C-alpha positions as CSV (number, residue, x, y, z in Angstrom):
1,M,27.2,7.3,65.8
2,M,29.0,3.1,64.8
3,D,30.2,-0.4,66.2
4,L,33.0,-1.1,68.6
5,M,36.4,-2.8,69.1
6,V,38.1,-3.9,72.3
7,S,41.6,-2.5,72.4
8,E,44.2,-5.3,72.5
9,E,46.7,-3.1,74.4
10,T,44.5,-2.1,77.3
11,G,41.6,-4.4,77.4
12,T,39.2,-1.4,77.3
13,T,36.7,-0.4,74.7
14,T,37.2,2.3,72.2
15,S,34.6,3.8,69.8
16,T,35.4,1.6,66.9
17,P,33.7,-1.6,65.8
18,I,34.2,-4.9,67.6
19,R,34.5,-8.0,65.5
20,S,34.3,-11.6,66.5
21,S,37.0,-13.6,68.2
22,A,38.1,-14.8,64.7
23,E,39.6,-11.4,64.1
24,S,42.0,-11.7,67.1
25,T,43.4,-15.0,65.6
26,E,43.6,-13.8,62.1
27,P,47.0,-14.5,60.6
28,R,49.4,-11.7,60.1
29,P,49.2,-10.3,56.6
30,H,52.1,-10.5,54.2
31,P,54.8,-7.9,54.5
32,T,54.0,-4.6,52.8
33,R,56.3,-1.9,51.6
34,A,56.9,1.1,53.8
35,W,55.2,3.5,51.3
36,A,52.1,1.4,51.3
37,T,51.9,1.3,55.1
38,R,52.2,5.1,55.2
39,L,49.6,5.4,52.5
40,V,47.1,3.4,54.5
41,T,47.9,5.4,57.6
42,V,47.0,8.6,55.7
43,G,43.9,6.9,54.4
44,I,42.7,5.9,57.9
45,V,43.2,9.4,59.2
46,L,41.5,11.1,56.2
47,T,38.6,8.7,56.3
48,A,38.0,9.3,60.1
49,L,38.1,13.1,59.4
50,N,35.2,12.6,57.0
51,L,32.8,10.5,59.1
52,R,30.9,13.3,60.7
53,P,31.2,16.7,58.9
54,A,28.2,15.8,56.7
55,I,26.2,15.9,59.9
56,T,27.7,18.7,62.0
57,S,28.3,21.1,59.1
58,F,24.6,20.9,58.3
59,G,23.7,21.5,62.0
60,A,25.7,24.7,62.0
61,L,23.8,26.1,58.9
62,L,20.4,24.6,59.6
63,E,18.6,27.9,59.7
64,D,20.1,29.1,56.4
65,V,19.4,25.8,54.7
66,R,15.8,25.8,55.9
67,D,15.3,29.4,54.6
68,G,17.1,28.7,51.3
69,L,15.1,25.5,50.5
70,G,11.8,26.6,52.1
71,M,11.9,23.7,54.6
72,S,9.4,23.3,57.4
73,G,10.5,22.4,60.8
74,S,9.2,18.8,60.3
75,V,11.3,18.3,57.1
76,A,14.3,19.7,58.9
77,G,13.7,17.2,61.7
78,L,13.5,14.5,59.1
79,L,16.9,15.4,57.9
80,T,18.4,15.2,61.4
81,S,16.8,11.7,61.6
82,V,18.4,10.4,58.4
83,P,21.9,9.7,59.9
84,P,20.9,6.9,62.3
85,L,18.5,5.4,59.7
86,C,21.3,5.2,57.2
87,F,23.8,3.8,59.8
88,A,21.2,1.1,60.7
89,V,20.4,0.2,57.1
90,F,23.6,0.5,55.2
91,G,25.9,-0.5,58.0
92,V,24.4,-4.0,58.0
93,M,25.3,-4.3,54.3
94,A,29.0,-3.5,54.8
95,P,30.3,-7.0,55.8
96,R,28.6,-8.6,52.8
97,L,30.0,-6.0,50.4
98,A,33.4,-6.5,51.9
99,R,33.3,-10.3,51.3
100,R,32.3,-9.6,47.7
101,F,34.6,-6.7,46.8
102,G,37.2,-6.4,49.6
103,A,37.1,-4.0,52.5
104,G,39.5,-1.5,50.9
105,A,37.4,-1.2,47.8
106,V,34.2,-0.7,49.7
107,V,35.8,2.1,51.9
108,C,37.1,3.7,48.7
109,A,33.6,3.6,47.2
110,G,32.3,5.0,50.5
111,M,34.6,8.0,50.2
112,V,33.4,8.6,46.6
113,A,29.8,8.5,47.8
114,I,30.6,11.0,50.6
115,T,32.3,13.3,48.0
116,A,29.4,13.1,45.6
117,G,26.7,13.6,48.2
118,L,28.4,16.6,49.8
119,A,29.1,18.2,46.5
120,I,25.6,17.7,45.1
121,R,23.3,18.4,48.0
122,P,23.7,22.2,48.4
123,Y,22.8,22.7,44.7
124,T,19.8,20.4,44.3
125,G,17.4,23.3,44.8
126,S,14.8,21.3,46.7
127,A,14.4,19.7,50.1
128,V,13.9,16.3,48.5
129,G,17.1,16.5,46.5
130,F,19.0,17.7,49.5
131,L,17.7,14.7,51.5
132,A,18.6,12.2,48.7
133,A,22.1,13.6,48.4
134,S,22.6,13.6,52.1
135,A,21.5,9.9,52.2
136,L,24.2,9.1,49.6
137,A,26.9,10.7,51.7
138,L,25.6,9.0,54.8
139,M,25.6,5.6,53.0
140,G,29.3,6.1,52.4
141,I,29.8,7.0,56.1
142,A,27.9,3.9,57.3
143,V,29.9,1.3,55.4
144,S,33.2,3.1,56.2
145,N,32.3,3.1,59.9
146,V,31.9,-0.7,59.9
147,L,34.9,-1.6,57.8
148,M,37.7,0.7,59.0
149,P,38.7,-1.7,61.9
150,V,39.1,-4.5,59.3
151,I,41.7,-2.3,57.5
152,V,43.4,-1.4,60.8
153,K,43.7,-5.1,61.7
154,R,45.1,-6.2,58.4
155,W,47.7,-3.5,58.0
156,F,48.6,-2.9,61.7
157,P,48.0,-6.3,63.5
158,D,50.6,-5.4,66.2
159,R,49.4,-1.8,66.7
160,V,45.6,-2.1,66.8
161,G,45.3,0.0,69.9
162,S,47.5,2.9,68.8
163,M,46.0,3.0,65.3
164,T,42.5,2.9,66.8
165,G,43.4,5.8,69.1
166,L,44.6,7.8,66.1
167,Y,41.4,6.9,64.2
168,S,39.2,8.0,67.2
169,M,41.0,11.3,67.6
170,A,40.7,12.1,63.9
171,L,37.0,11.3,64.0
172,A,36.4,13.6,66.9
173,L,38.5,16.3,65.3
174,G,36.5,16.1,62.1
175,T,33.2,16.3,64.1
176,S,34.2,19.3,66.1
177,A,36.0,21.1,63.2
178,A,33.0,21.0,60.9
179,A,30.8,22.5,63.7
180,A,33.3,25.2,64.5
181,V,34.6,26.4,61.1
182,T,31.6,25.9,58.7
183,V,30.1,29.3,59.5
184,P,33.4,31.2,59.3
185,V,34.3,29.4,56.0
186,T,30.8,30.3,54.7
187,D,31.4,34.0,55.5
188,A,34.9,33.9,54.0
189,L,33.4,32.4,50.8
190,G,30.9,35.2,50.4
191,G,28.1,34.2,52.8
192,G,26.3,31.6,50.7
193,W,25.4,28.4,52.6
194,Q,25.8,26.3,49.5
195,S,29.5,27.0,49.3
196,G,29.9,26.5,53.1
197,L,28.5,23.0,52.9
198,A,30.1,22.0,49.5
199,V,33.6,22.8,50.7
200,W,33.6,19.6,52.8
201,A,33.4,17.6,49.6
202,G,37.0,18.6,49.0
203,L,38.2,16.9,52.2
204,A,36.2,13.8,51.2
205,A,37.8,13.8,47.7
206,A,41.2,13.8,49.2
207,A,40.4,10.7,51.2
208,V,39.6,8.8,48.0
209,L,43.2,8.8,46.8
210,P,45.0,6.7,49.4
211,W,42.4,3.9,49.1
212,I,43.2,3.4,45.5
213,G,46.6,2.2,46.6
214,L,45.0,-0.1,49.2
215,V,42.6,-1.6,46.5
216,R,45.6,-2.4,44.3
217,A,47.4,-4.0,47.3
218,R,44.3,-6.1,48.0
219,G,44.2,-7.3,44.4
220,A,47.8,-8.6,44.8
221,D,47.0,-10.6,47.9
222,P,44.7,-13.6,47.3
223,R,44.3,-14.2,51.1
224,D,42.2,-11.0,51.5
225,A,38.9,-12.9,50.9
226,E,39.7,-15.4,53.6
227,R,40.6,-12.6,56.0
228,T,37.4,-10.7,55.4
229,R,35.3,-13.8,55.9
230,A,37.1,-14.5,59.2
231,A,36.5,-10.9,60.3
232,H,32.8,-11.0,59.4
233,P,31.5,-14.5,60.2
234,A,28.0,-15.4,59.1
235,P,25.4,-15.5,61.8
236,R,25.5,-19.2,62.0
237,E,29.2,-19.1,62.8
238,T,28.8,-17.0,65.9
239,G,27.2,-19.7,67.9
240,G,23.7,-20.5,69.2
241,L,23.3,-17.5,71.6
242,R,19.7,-16.3,71.6
243,I,20.5,-12.7,72.4
244,T,16.9,-11.6,72.6
245,R,16.4,-13.7,75.7
246,S,18.8,-11.5,77.6
247,R,17.4,-8.6,79.6
248,T,20.8,-7.0,79.7
249,A,21.0,-7.1,75.9
250,W,17.6,-5.3,75.7
251,A,18.7,-2.8,78.4
252,L,21.9,-2.1,76.4
253,A,20.0,-1.7,73.2
254,V,17.6,0.8,74.7
255,F,20.4,2.6,76.4
256,F,22.3,2.8,73.1
257,G,19.3,4.1,71.3
258,L,18.5,6.8,73.9
259,Q,22.0,8.1,74.0
260,A,22.1,8.1,70.2
261,T,18.8,10.0,70.2
262,A,20.4,12.7,72.5
263,A,23.5,12.9,70.4
264,Y,21.7,13.4,67.1
265,I,19.3,15.9,68.6
266,T,22.4,17.8,69.9
267,M,24.2,17.7,66.5
268,G,21.1,18.6,64.5
269,W,19.4,21.2,66.8
270,M,21.7,22.6,69.5
271,A,23.2,25.3,67.3
272,Q,19.7,26.4,66.3
273,I,18.6,26.6,69.9
274,F,21.5,29.0,70.7
275,R,20.9,31.1,67.5
276,D,17.2,31.5,68.4
277,A,18.3,32.7,71.9
278,G,20.3,35.5,70.3
279,V,23.7,33.9,70.0
280,S,25.5,34.6,66.7
281,A,25.8,31.9,64.1
282,G,29.6,31.7,64.5
283,T,29.4,31.4,68.3
284,A,26.6,28.8,68.0
285,G,28.9,26.7,65.8
286,L,31.7,27.0,68.3
287,L,29.4,26.0,71.1
288,L,28.4,22.8,69.2
289,A,32.1,22.2,68.5
290,V,32.9,22.4,72.3
291,T,30.1,19.9,72.9
292,M,31.5,17.5,70.3
293,V,35.2,17.9,71.3
294,M,34.5,16.9,74.9
295,G,34.4,13.3,73.7
296,V,38.1,13.3,72.8
297,P,39.6,13.2,76.4
298,L,36.6,11.5,78.0
299,A,36.5,8.7,75.5
300,F,39.8,7.6,76.9
301,V,39.0,8.2,80.6
302,I,35.5,6.7,80.8
303,P,36.2,3.2,79.4
304,R,39.2,2.8,81.7
305,L,37.2,3.8,84.7
306,A,34.2,1.6,83.7
307,T,36.4,-1.5,83.4
308,R,37.6,-1.0,87.0
309,M,34.1,-1.0,88.4
310,P,31.9,-4.1,88.9
311,H,28.8,-2.0,88.2
312,Q,28.8,0.9,85.8
313,G,25.5,2.4,87.1
314,P,27.2,5.3,89.0
315,I,28.8,6.5,85.7
316,V,25.5,6.3,84.0
317,V,23.9,8.4,86.7
318,A,26.7,11.0,86.7
319,L,26.4,11.4,82.9
320,G,22.6,11.6,83.1
321,V,22.7,14.3,85.8
322,C,25.1,16.4,83.6
323,G,22.5,16.0,80.8
324,L,19.6,17.1,82.9
325,A,21.6,20.1,84.2
326,G,22.5,21.1,80.6
327,Y,18.8,20.9,79.5
328,A,17.7,22.9,82.5
329,G,20.2,25.6,81.5
330,L,19.0,25.6,77.9
331,Y,15.5,26.1,79.1
332,L,16.2,28.8,81.8
333,A,19.1,30.8,80.3
334,P,20.2,29.5,76.9
335,A,22.4,32.5,76.1
336,G,23.5,33.5,79.5
337,G,25.2,30.3,80.4
338,A,25.7,28.9,76.9
339,W,29.3,27.7,77.4
340,A,28.4,25.9,80.6
341,W,25.4,24.2,79.0
342,A,27.6,23.1,76.0
343,L,30.2,21.6,78.4
344,L,27.6,19.7,80.4
345,L,25.9,18.3,77.3
346,G,29.3,17.3,76.0
347,V,30.0,15.3,79.1
348,S,26.5,13.8,78.9
349,N,27.1,12.7,75.3
350,C,30.0,10.6,76.5
351,A,27.4,7.9,77.3
352,F,28.4,6.7,73.8
353,P,31.9,5.3,74.7
354,L,30.3,4.0,78.0
355,A,27.7,2.1,76.0
356,L,30.5,0.6,73.8
357,T,32.5,-0.4,76.9
358,M,29.5,-2.1,78.5
359,V,28.9,-4.1,75.3
360,G,32.4,-5.4,75.6
361,M,31.9,-6.2,79.3
362,R,28.5,-7.8,79.2
363,A,29.5,-10.8,77.0
364,R,31.9,-13.5,78.0
365,T,33.2,-14.6,74.5
366,G,34.3,-12.8,71.4
367,A,31.4,-14.3,69.5
368,G,29.0,-13.1,72.2
369,V,30.4,-9.6,72.1
370,A,29.9,-9.5,68.3
371,Q,26.3,-10.6,68.6
372,L,25.6,-8.2,71.4
373,S,27.2,-5.4,69.5
374,A,25.2,-6.0,66.4
375,F,21.9,-6.4,68.3
376,A,22.5,-3.3,70.6
377,Q,23.6,-1.0,67.8
378,S,21.1,-2.0,65.1
379,T,18.2,-1.9,67.6
380,G,19.5,1.3,69.2
381,Y,19.9,3.2,65.9
382,L,16.3,2.3,65.0
383,I,15.1,3.6,68.4
384,S,17.0,6.9,67.8
385,I,15.3,7.7,64.5
386,P,12.1,9.4,65.7
387,G,13.7,11.7,68.3
388,P,15.2,14.4,66.1
389,L,12.1,14.4,63.9
390,L,9.8,14.8,66.9
391,V,11.9,17.7,68.1
392,G,11.4,19.4,64.7
393,V,7.6,18.8,64.8
394,L,7.4,20.2,68.4
395,Y,9.5,23.2,67.5
396,Q,7.3,24.0,64.5
397,H,4.0,23.6,66.2
398,S,4.9,25.2,69.6
399,G,6.9,28.1,68.1
400,G,9.6,27.8,70.7
401,W,12.1,25.4,72.4
402,G,10.3,24.8,75.6
403,L,8.5,21.6,74.6
404,P,11.5,20.1,72.6
405,I,13.9,20.7,75.6
406,A,11.3,19.1,77.9
407,L,11.3,16.1,75.7
408,M,15.1,15.9,75.7
409,A,15.1,16.0,79.5
410,A,12.3,13.5,79.8
411,L,14.2,11.0,77.6
412,M,17.2,11.2,79.9
413,I,15.2,9.6,82.8
414,P,14.7,6.2,81.0
415,Q,18.2,6.4,79.7
416,I,19.5,6.5,83.2
417,A,17.2,3.7,84.3
418,V,18.1,1.3,81.5
419,G,21.8,2.2,81.8
420,V,21.8,1.2,85.4
421,L,20.3,-2.1,84.4
422,A,22.8,-2.6,81.6
423,G,25.6,-1.8,84.0
424,R,25.0,-4.8,86.3
425,D,27.8,-7.4,86.6
426,R,26.4,-10.2,84.4
427,T,26.8,-11.6,80.9
428,V,24.3,-12.1,78.2
429,E,25.4,-15.7,77.8
430,E,24.3,-16.5,81.4
431,E,20.9,-14.8,80.9
432,A,20.3,-16.4,77.5
433,T,21.1,-19.8,78.9
434,R,18.7,-19.3,81.9
435,G,16.0,-18.2,79.5
436,A,16.4,-21.3,77.3
437,R,15.9,-23.7,80.2
438,P,12.5,-25.3,80.5
């Protein structure tokens, strides 16, 4: 679902991007007027609210979209695989774009891309057009994911932790709200899935406005380019760590990829599983929202617990067992225990903040954390791409959810195994150094 940042207030990890140690020594920006600070705060919240509705609103109306556009299960699976692909590809471009145009300008453009993509995709009239417009929106999400912490650091250097918490809560709220209210809003607007999806473009359009003020402020401050370069050092500036020589780095990358696979399968297909079991569309959307909103409290609890433990393996196992229990319930009694399965899978999906926490703990230096974060997340997102597509193919060819659910449960086993390896008390610098010795 993005990168990570270690909170300066608690020393724990939250679900926002980590930058190199250069960011922590970045000079305090010039004083800004109170109205500009408030405007940026509004922009941060509105941006966070828009970073997941493009995904979860589609999941809530997946069956209607498939019927309306004549999609096969394989094409629908491809659509659920697009988010991690876009995050892996376009997220890498964000630092370079920020160095060229400024972080605020790129985030503003990202919000414009989200607005255009969400407004266009319901009315393209074809699966190909829907896919292209979705990719446009996801491109905007990808660059905004990466660059938001740069904005937070510049405008709130003494309140990074509190602003990151506000950003994280808004992101979770947008994720769960889109899952919960898309179907009721669609019904209120006359029952057409096109209007139910397009309505989220209005929220994205509102997020464009505050960033116009930030872009103007950036233009008045000639030190922005230096700040952006400090926050996004080129690879040669992060040291000579050969991250691929570390077994822990590879374990973390695979763990990140498998938990992302589970998360995107859940966002893309869980509502459909419940609907096929006889649950109403509105209730299925609420169940998905419950799964997503579980991340709000647990994202604060799990990182703090993990940092107090020398080995995070027990947490990995506990989350994995919750996932296996949830999948077993979906297979045996999807409708009868729907709320319990949604809760269990919501707990299991909190492997995401745990993965981010372990990235921060498995490197000794700020530069090492930045390299490990980039490697684990870029590799992990690439690993996660085939999962949702394969679920769609299995669903189409088997005519039911037995095989797809079996696949989800099977993937949980290696996730637990590599998570336990990644949770060992060691650093990638130590492993890379040992690997480099003759």
